[in-house]
N, C-alpha and C positions, 0 to 999 in steps of 0.2 A: 572607463573602468569596467572590467569584465567580471560578471557575476557567475557563480556556479549554478548550473541548471540541474534539476532533478526531474524525473519522469514518474508519473503515477498512472494507475489504471483506474478508469472511472466508467461505471455502468452507463450505457446509452439509454437504458430503460428508466432508471430512477435517479441517476446522478450520484449514487453512492460510490465510495472508493473501495478498492480491493484491500482487505485487511487480513491480518493473521490474528486468530483468537486462540488463547491457550485452552487446552482441553481440560475438562473436569473442574472448571472454576465456576463458582457462583451457584445460586439456588435455581433449580430447574423451573420454578414457578415465576422467576423474574426474567426480564429480557436479558440477553447475553451482554457482556461488557463490550464496550466500543472496540476494543482490540488495538492492534498496532498497525498503523498505516504502512503499507508496503511501498518502498521508495527504490527507484532504479537510477543508475548513473547514466544510462543511455536508453534511447527510445527502442532500439533493437533488442536490448536486454528485457525490457518489459514485454515486447511481443514474443520473444523466445520463451519467456516464463509461461505465458498463456498457451503457446503452441505445444510446449512440453507437458503441461499439467492439466490443461483444460481445452484441448483443441476444438471440441464441440461448442465451446462458449466464446471462442476468440472473436467472433463477429459481434458479440454483445458488449464489448468494451472498447473504449477509445483511450489513446495515450494523451495525457495532459502534462504540459510542461509548467514547472513552478521554479522560482528562484529560491536560493537558500534562505533569504530573508522572509519569504512568504510561507515557509514551512511551519514555523512556530505558531503564527496566528491561525493557520489552517488546522493544526493539531488541536489547539485550544478551542476553536470554534466548533469542531465536530466532537470534542471531548474524547479524543483518542488517548489511550494509555501511554503512547509514545510512538516511535517509528521503528520499522524493521528495514534496515538497509540490505537489499538483496545483492550479495557479492557474486554469486554464481547462480544464474537463473535455471540452469539445467539440473542441478543436484537436488533441491535448491539449498544454497548456503546463505543464511540470513543472520545478521547481527542486530540484536534488539537493543533499543535505547528507551528508557523510561522518560516521561515528560519532565519529571522533577529532577 
């Protein structure tokens, strides 16, 4: 049985994932919300995203592969608000899904 694979960008320095955080939310005295985990459908899309929007940081991230069944536990473990499915890494076009 074939499982759908997804690709995430993870920091080589501290192991954190690349996330999208809404602007202007929360109290400035509090830590920022966990945000939405950015998810790509192909490894080259993840690399294209980095090269298009942060070329100077591209060597600081690695592409990590996860199965569809591993996404929900990962989102819960890291307390993300949900996930952001990147449909077009160059624009970027992202579709957001809440965890609930």
